[in-house]
Each structure stands twice: as C-alpha cells, then as structure tokens.
N, C-alpha and C positions, 0 to 999 in steps of 0.2 A: 503494501498501496504504499505511494507516496506521501510524503507531508504536506498539506495545505499551505502552499507560497507567504508568508507574510510579510513578503519585503516591499517597502515604499515602490510602485513601475519608476517613478522620477528621477529618484536617489540616487547620489554617485556614494558608494560604497568605500570608494576609495577616503571621501573628501573628510580633512576636520571635525570631526563631531564627538561625541560622549555614546554608548553603545555597548548598548546590557544585554549575553551573553549570557546562555545557558547547554552544558553540556552532560548526555548524563550518559552512565555506564552498560554496555551489552547489557542487554538482559534484566535492565537495570538491578547488579549485584548490586550489595550494600559494603564494600568489599574498601571503600576510603576510610569507612574508621566509624565510628558507634559515638550516639552521644550522652553526654554523663553531666544532669543536672543543665547547665543554659548554653552548655560552650560545648563544640566537636572530637572527638579522640583523634587525630586524625592516624591513619594504619600506616605502613607503610608505604605504599601509595596515593595517598593517604601525603602525605611529603611529598612522594612526585612529585606531584600537581602542584605542592606549594612551592615547594626548586623554583619547578619550569614559573612561576606565577610571579617569582621576583627579576627573574632572569629574563619575562621577555622587555624590561623599557630596553633594555643591554642588547639584546641580538633585535630589535626593532623601538631606532634611540626616538623613531614619531611618534611608538604608541610609549601610554604609561599604564595602567590599573589603576584603578581610582580605588576600588573597594573590591573585595569578593567574599565570598564564607564558600569554605569544603565544607559542602556534606555528607554522610555516606552509600547515596547510585549518585549526584546527581553533583553540576558546580554551576553557581552563581555567579559571574563578575562583569564587572564594570569596569570599561574604560574605555582612552582617550585617544584619538591622533590631533595625537596636536599642532598634524602637519598632513601637506599630501600623502597616501597609503598604495605608493603603485599594484601590494594586492591585493589591496583592497580590503576587504573585513574582512572577505572567503579565506585569503587567505594566510592569514595571521591566522586565523583559526585553526583553519589545517595543520599549520608548522607547530601550533600548538600543543594539537593533538597527539601531529605523532611524532614528538618529538620524548610526552609524554607517555603515548604505547609502548615506545623503543624502549625507555627504562625499564617501567613496568614490566616488559616481556623480559628480562635480561631477567628483573627480580625473582619472574614464580620459573623463567626456564621456555618457558611458550615464548618458541622464534616466529614470530607473525602471527600470534593473536588478538583477536578481538578484542578493543578493549571498552572502545566508546561506541552507543548509536550511530550508527549513519547521521549525518548532521547538528543542527544543533540550532538551540530556538535564537536567534535576537528582532529585540527592537531597539532603536534608533530613539535616543530620551535628548528629546527635547522641551528643558525649561529642569536649572536651578532648582527649582518647588521638587519639581519628579525625580532626582538625581535622589535629592533629599528622602524619600518616605524609598527607593532602593535601596541607600544607605539602612533605612529604619528596620524594610522587611527582614536586611539580608543580619543586623542582626538580632531580630524575633526567633529566625528564621529554625535554632534549634533548639527554644523552646514548644514552638510548632507538630516540630519534630515529636521532642515526649507527646504529643499531649498526642496529638497521630494516629502515632505507632506503639504507645507505652502508655494508654489509658488508666488513670489510678483502680 
C-alpha cells in the first residue's frame, strides 16, 4: 500500500525552513529504548540514533537539529535548513536513515537488514508558535507513551 502524499505541491523542499520529520522502525519494533517515568532510556540502537542526530549538522552544515525525541519505536526530529540544501529533505532523511541502519546492522550482525519503515512522515513548519507546540509535544511524548502503553 502506498502512503498518501502529504507534500506541499508548490513547495521547494531544498529551501531554508523548518521541517518536522518522523521515522518509524520496521514493523514498529520497540528497539530504540524503553519509557521509564517521564523519560526514554535508550537502547544501544537508540544511542546510535542519538549519535547520528548530533553528527548531522557536521555532515550537513546547512542543517540544524532544533529538537528531537527518540521513542521506543519511532523518532521525531525538528530540522532547520539554514540555507539551500541541494539534496533536499528527502536526501537528508535518506542519508540519516541509511547511516543509522548501517551502524545498527553492524551492532546486531545483520548485513543489509531493514531497520526503518519505508519512507517517512514530514511537515513543513510554518510559524514560531508551531515550533513551540511541537517542542512541547516532544517533551510530553514519553508521558503520553506510558499512558497509552502502560495504563495503571
């Protein structure tokens, strides 16, 4: 089944701006960590994700990671393109997913195994207010996870 295209038809995804990106693990495997209290305790795979997010601005100087949250089966990232990015959002996300997959497969000894679901979800963020709301969502995500997956 093909994903519904949520891209803005007339928007240049190489241009400066802020983008919300969500990556989901293959089969929604809860392999990136576990939620304890109000925080996520990262697994070795989650630590790989964290490391790649910290390195992204070094590899792509025109891209900043404003904020992110690594959850057990997905990652939300708020990216800012400070200048034109020739590879575009798809290229940046593809390199990020590819690098994480390579390092995770080295850790688990599974050459060329899938780690992420095909594609990703994205949204062009259009205001500072929206950035603030997304950052609040990130901060509250572990608490929501507990309420949904571990009800008392």
